[in-house]
N, C-alpha and C positions, 0 to 999 in steps of 0.2 A: 408547387415548384420546389426543386430540391436545393437547399440552402448550403448544405456541407457536401462536398465531393468526397466518395470514397477513396481511401489510400490502401495500399497494401500493409500488412504488418510490417514489412520491412522497411517501407517508406515511413511509417510513423517511427519506428526506431532511430531513423535518421534525423528526427526533430529534437532528440535528447542529446545535448552535447556533454562531453566530458566535464566532470565538475559538479553536474546539476544535482540538486535535492529533490527527491521525490517522494511521494506518500504510495504505499501498498497496503492493500487491505487484509483484514483477518481471515475471511474466509469461510465463516459460517454461512454467508450466503455464496452463490456461484458468481463471485466477483473477482477472482483471483485472475491477472492477466498474463497466465502462462505463456500463451503465444508471443505475446509482446516482450515478456521477460527474455525468453529463447532469441527474438529477433535482437535484443540488446547486446547479447552475448555473441551472436553471430557478427554483429557489427563491430565488436570490440571496443564498447564503451569503458570508460575508466574514470576512478575517483568520485563514484556517485556518493551522496549521502542519502540513506533510506530511512525515512519514519515509518514506522509499522503502526497501522491503525485499527484497533488500539494495541494489539500485539500479534506476533506471527505464531500463535500456537496451535492453529488447524495444520493438519497435515499438509494440504495443498499450499498454503500461504507460507508455511516453513520451509517447503521444498523450494518454493521459488525464490526466496530470500536466500537460502543456502546455497542453490545454484549460482546466484549472481555472485555470491562472496566467493565461492570456489572457482569461479571462471575469472576472478580477480577484477570485477567490475566495481567493487564496493570499497570505499575508504572508510566509511564510518556509517553507524546506525543509531539512531535514537528509539529505544525500544523497551518494553516491559518483559520481554522474554522472546526468543526465538528457539522453536522447537518443532519437532514432528507430532506434537501432541501426545496421543496414546501410544504412538509408535516408538517413542524416545527422542533423544537427543538429534539436533541437525548436526551431523558429522562436519560439514565444512566450515560452519560457524564456529563449533566448538575447536577446531583445529586452528581456526585463524586467531580465536581469542587467546589460546595456549601459547602460540607463536607470536604473540604482540604485533600482528600485521593487520589488526582491525581495531578501530577506535569504537569503543561502545559507551554512548551516553545513557546511564541508567535513567529509566523513567517509570511512571505507572500507568495505568490504562487512563485513570482519570486525568493525570497532569498532560498526557498526550490531548485528551479529548479538550481539555481546559485550553491549551495552546492552539489547538485548530479553531475552536469556538472564538477565541479572542481573534484570530487570523482572518477569519470569515467576517467578523464585525468590523474590522478594521482599527481594533484596539490594540495597545501595545503588549498587554498583560492581561491575565485573568486571575482572580483570587481563588485561593484552594486551600482548605484545612487539614485534608487527611494526610500531608506529607510530614507535618509536624511530629517530632519524635523519632523519624526514621532515618536510616543510615543514607537515604538517597539524597537528603540536602548536603551531607559531608561531600558528595561526589558531584554535585551540580551547583557550582558557584554563580550560574546565571538564574537559579531559583533564588529568590529574596525573600526573606522573613521581615515583615514590617507591622508597627502597630496598626491595629483596625481604626481606619480613619473615621468609621462610623460609630465608634464605641461612644456611650454616653460619658460625659466629662465627669471625672472622679470615680470611674469604676476601676476596678483591677485590670492589669495589662491584659491586652488580647490580641496575641500575635497571628498572624496569618500569613500564608506564602503566597507570592505572585510568581505566575510562571511566564516567561515571554512568550508572545504570538508565534504561531508556525504558519509561515505563509510558504510553502513549497514551491519550487520552481515548476514541478509538473504533479499532477494527481494522474496516476493510472490505473485503470481498472476495467472490468469486463462487465457486460450486461447483457440481458437475452435479447433486446432488440432496440431498434432505433427507426422512427419513421422517416418520412419522405424530406422533412424538414430539417431533421437532424437531432429532434428530441430525443432523449434517451429514457427508456423506461426502466425504473429500478424497483418498483413496487413498494412494500414496507420499509425497506432497507434505508436508513436515513444516513449512513456513514458515507456513502458515495456522494449524495447532496452536500454534506457537511465539507468533505475533501474538495470538491469541485468549486464551492464558495471560497475556500481558503487559498487554493492554488493559483499560481499565476497563469498555467496553462493545462488545460484539460485533454489527454489521449484517451480514447476508449476503443475497446474492440467489442464487437456485438455478433451474436449468432446470425443476425439475420436483419435487414431493412423491409420495412412494410409500408403499403401506400397511405396517403392521407396524413392526418396530425393527430397526435394523442390528445391534443387539447380541445379536440372536438368531441371527445368522449368523457364525460365527466367521470366516470369510473377509472378510467386510465389517467387522467390529468393529474390526481393528486399524487401519484407515483412517479412523476416524469421530472427529469432534469432539463430545463429549456435549452434549446439549442444555442442560446447566447452564451451558455457557460461551456459550451464544447468546441474546441479549437480544431480537433481533427477525429476522426473515426475510422475504423476498417472494419470490414464484415469477415469475421473468423470463425466459421462453425466449429463449435468445440473447443474455442479460446481459452476457457477456464479449466481444460482438463489438467489434472486428473479429477476434477470436480465435474457433475454434471448439472444441467439446469434444473434437476428436482433436488439439489443440495446434497446428494450422496457423492461420496469420495470413493474412486477407485484405489482402495487401500493396497491392493496387492502391486499397484504400480508404484506407489509411493514406497512400498518395501523394497521393491527392486532397486529404486533410486538409492534408497539407505544403504542398502547392502554394498552397492557398487561406490558410493562415496565415502565409504570407510577407508579407503587408501586413495593414494594418489593415482596411482595407476589405473584403479577402478573407475575413479571419477573421470579421468582424463578419456577413459574408453566410452563412458557414458555421454560424455560431451560429444565425441567424435560419432557415435551412432544415433544418438537421439536428438541431438541439437544441431550440429552442422551437416549430418549426411540426411537423417530420415526427417528432420523438423518435427512437427507436431503429428503425433499419433492421431489416426482417425477417430 
């Protein structure tokens, strides 16, 4: 029995309201929901708060966040860094920071992970040592330094940082396939499982739906997110472009974007031809 009805990618985008918080993925696996991000731009969503998991340093994930920022969809980001990785800076992110139109909450990859792990477990915060002595604490008043409550009595002070739980309104990601019941296969990548556990609503695009249930196959079951955690999905072949399911990125496509996004006029032309008119490349 098919438990989850397929949406179109544009129908998925209508489920995300203005002002929502959402997690987007780092992109070293084919998990970047580029098609859904472009659908959000076409919808004209505004005021998003994006948490990058754990960073947006890979070319495809940095490109998606940069697109959303340049299109005016994003009010704030919580991140350890946004770039196009080996290709250099993310142009629209850099321009928004310089213009003061984007709020940036500085974080580290371990801090984002800790916050999501706390959110997934229903805890109010998570402890973390690595931030002590860093400038991050000066810019994050919501990160608190407290005495270690488990330190033996009479020992020297032992400070530890606690970071607040992250429970995003939405987790958005792409996966290679879902079964007829709506279970989503992610393989060895646990970031998507963590995000799904921590978010209030999970929207997924997949390359294909397949018959049966992944939980009937022991080899597939261990790499599957149960349908109970998936609120809606859309079948979008190539939905993580410019990444492929083999994990490789079309760097030429990212370079074309980067070149266009260096100017306001070039970015506007890219939106017109690649997002609004052409949609997702094949």
